[in-house]
C-alpha positions in Angstrom: 18.8 -6.6 19.5 19.9 -5.2 22.8 17.5 -3.7 25.4 18.5 0.0 24.6 17.9 -0.4 21.0 14.6 -2.2 21.6 13.5 0.7 24.0 14.6 3.3 21.4 12.6 1.6 18.8 9.5 1.3 21.0 9.6 4.9 21.8 9.8 5.8 18.2 6.9 3.4 17.4 4.8 4.9 20.1 5.4 8.4 18.8 4.5 7.4 15.3 1.4 5.8 16.2 0.3 8.9 18.3 1.1 11.1 15.2 -0.7 8.9 12.9 -3.7 8.8 15.2 -3.8 12.6 15.4 -3.4 12.7 11.5 -6.4 10.5 11.1 -8.5 12.9 13.2 -7.7 15.7 11.0 -7.6 13.8 7.6 -9.9 15.0 4.8 -13.1 13.0 4.3 -12.2 12.1 0.7 -9.8 9.3 0.1 -6.5 10.0 -1.4 -6.6 10.0 -5.3 -5.1 6.9 -7.2 -2.6 7.4 -10.0 -4.5 8.1 -13.3 -3.6 4.7 -14.6 -1.8 1.7 -13.2 -0.4 -0.7 -15.8 -0.8 -3.9 -13.8 1.8 -5.7 -15.9 4.5 -3.4 -15.1 3.4 -3.4 -11.4 3.8 -7.2 -11.0 6.9 -8.6 -9.6 9.0 -8.1 -6.4 8.8 -5.0 -4.5 10.9 -4.1 -1.4 9.5 -2.1 1.5 11.6 0.9 2.3 9.3 2.7 4.7 5.8 2.1 6.2 3.2 3.5 9.0 3.5 0.6 11.5 0.7 -1.8 11.5 0.0 -4.6 14.0 0.7 -7.3 11.4 4.1 -6.1 10.6 5.6 -5.6 13.9 7.2 -8.9 13.8 9.3 -7.7 10.9 12.9 -6.5 11.6 14.4 -6.4 8.0 14.0 -7.2 4.4 10.3 -6.9 4.0 9.1 -7.7 0.4 6.0 -8.0 -1.5 5.5 -10.3 -4.7 2.7 -9.8 -7.0 1.8 -12.1 -9.9 -1.4 -12.9 -11.8 -3.4 -15.8 -10.8 -5.5 -18.1 -13.0 -8.7 -16.1 -12.3 -7.1 -12.8 -13.3 -6.6 -11.5 -9.9 -3.2 -10.8 -8.3 -1.6 -13.3 -6.2 0.2 -11.5 -3.1 3.2 -13.0 -1.3 4.5 -10.9 1.5 7.6 -12.0 3.4 10.2 -10.4 5.9 12.9 -11.5 8.3 11.7 -11.5 12.0 13.7 -10.1 15.0 14.9 -13.5 15.7 16.2 -14.1 12.2 13.3 -16.4 11.0 11.2 -16.0 8.0 7.5 -14.6 8.4 5.3 -14.7 5.2 1.8 -14.8 4.2 0.0 -15.2 0.9 -3.2 -13.5 -0.3 -5.2 -12.1 -3.2 -5.7 -8.6 -4.5 -8.8 -7.7 -6.7 -8.8 -4.6 -8.8 -12.0 -2.5 -7.7 -11.4 0.4 -9.9 -11.3 -0.6 -13.7 -10.8 3.0 -14.6 -7.5 3.5 -13.1 -6.5 -0.1 -11.9 -5.0 1.6 -9.0 -7.5 0.8 -6.2 -7.6 -2.8 -5.0 -9.0 -4.9 -2.2 -6.5 -7.3 -0.7 -7.3 -10.1 1.4 -5.4 -12.5 3.5 -7.2 -15.7 4.9 -7.0 -15.8 8.7 -6.3 -12.0 9.1 -9.1 -10.2 10.9 -10.9 -7.6 8.8 -9.2 -9.0 5.7 -10.5 -12.4 5.3 -12.9 -11.9 2.6 -11.7 -12.1 -1.0 -14.1 -9.4 -2.1 -14.6 -6.1 -0.3 -14.1 -2.4 -0.3 -10.8 -0.8 -1.4 -8.0 -1.1 1.1 -5.1 -0.6 -1.3 -4.6 2.6 -3.2 -1.5 3.3 -5.4 -1.1 7.1 -5.0 2.1 7.7 -6.6 4.7 5.9 -9.0 8.2 6.8 -9.5 10.0 6.8 -13.1 9.7 3.4 -14.8 7.7 2.1 -11.7 11.0 2.2 -9.7 8.9 3.2 -6.6 5.3 3.3 -5.4 3.3 4.8 -2.6 0.4 2.8 -1.4 -2.2 3.9 1.1 -5.7 3.1 2.1 -8.9 5.4 2.0 -8.6 6.6 5.6 -4.7 7.2 5.3 -4.2 5.0 8.3 -1.7 2.8 6.4 1.1 3.6 4.1 3.8 1.9 2.4 6.9 3.1 0.3 7.9 0.2 -2.0 10.8 0.2 -4.4 12.1 -2.3 -6.9 15.7 -1.7 -5.6 16.8 -1.9 -1.8 17.7 1.9 -1.8 16.5 5.3 -3.3 18.9 8.1 -4.1 18.3 11.5 -2.3 16.0 12.9 -5.2 14.0 9.6 -5.0 13.5 10.2 -1.4 12.7 13.6 -2.0 10.0 12.6 -4.4 8.6 10.0 -2.1 8.1 12.6 0.7 6.4 15.0 -1.6 4.0 12.2 -2.7 3.3 11.4 0.9 2.4 15.0 1.5 0.4 15.2 -1.7 -1.8 12.1 -0.5 -2.6 14.0 2.5 -0.3 12.3 5.1 2.6 13.3 7.2 6.2 11.6 6.3 6.9 11.7 10.1 4.2 9.0 10.5 6.2 6.4 8.2 9.2 4.7 9.8 12.1 3.4 7.6 12.3 -0.3 7.0 15.8 -1.8 7.3 16.8 -3.4 4.0 19.9 -5.3 3.1 21.7 -2.9 0.6 19.6 0.1 1.8 18.9 1.8 5.1 19.7 0.0 8.3 18.0 2.3 10.9 14.4 2.4 11.9 13.5 6.2 12.3 10.7 8.5 11.1 11.0 9.2 7.4 11.1 13.1 8.0 14.2 12.5 9.8 15.9 10.1 7.5 
């Protein structure tokens, strides 16, 4: 990546982080509502990240960020996150997701060994599925404080109606689409820009 492109990316990231911090200051005290019912079996498998609120742990990811979910022998969900870094290498981590809300199945605690604040296998909810597309084609995930957010999809791209539905879901969850940056994906978007401008 050339220095101009890097500088533009850093400016966008800084503006998103400032907007996200401002949004957190005005966010409602109640956490976002989960979907009424998450069918875990349908949610398993591979998801591609198409947009996200930048987090310290995914700044190394340049493109093709994926999350694979599978049931483990204890009945929890094995998590395998993977991406291609700016240098072209593979960055990956494995963890566990435990369902905290048996009524909806849509509120979970995700843990990753060695990651600060996420090392313990049991803990408070930090992963809420707040919206799902038709046939589980896309999902919107956030946390109780709305400081994180991920647009996940089965395919590498969404059509215009799909993106419109995603933006509406973000607003319904009490977040600002401008705090999400698009994630470059082979076969999908190639630029990194605020979702409100994409």
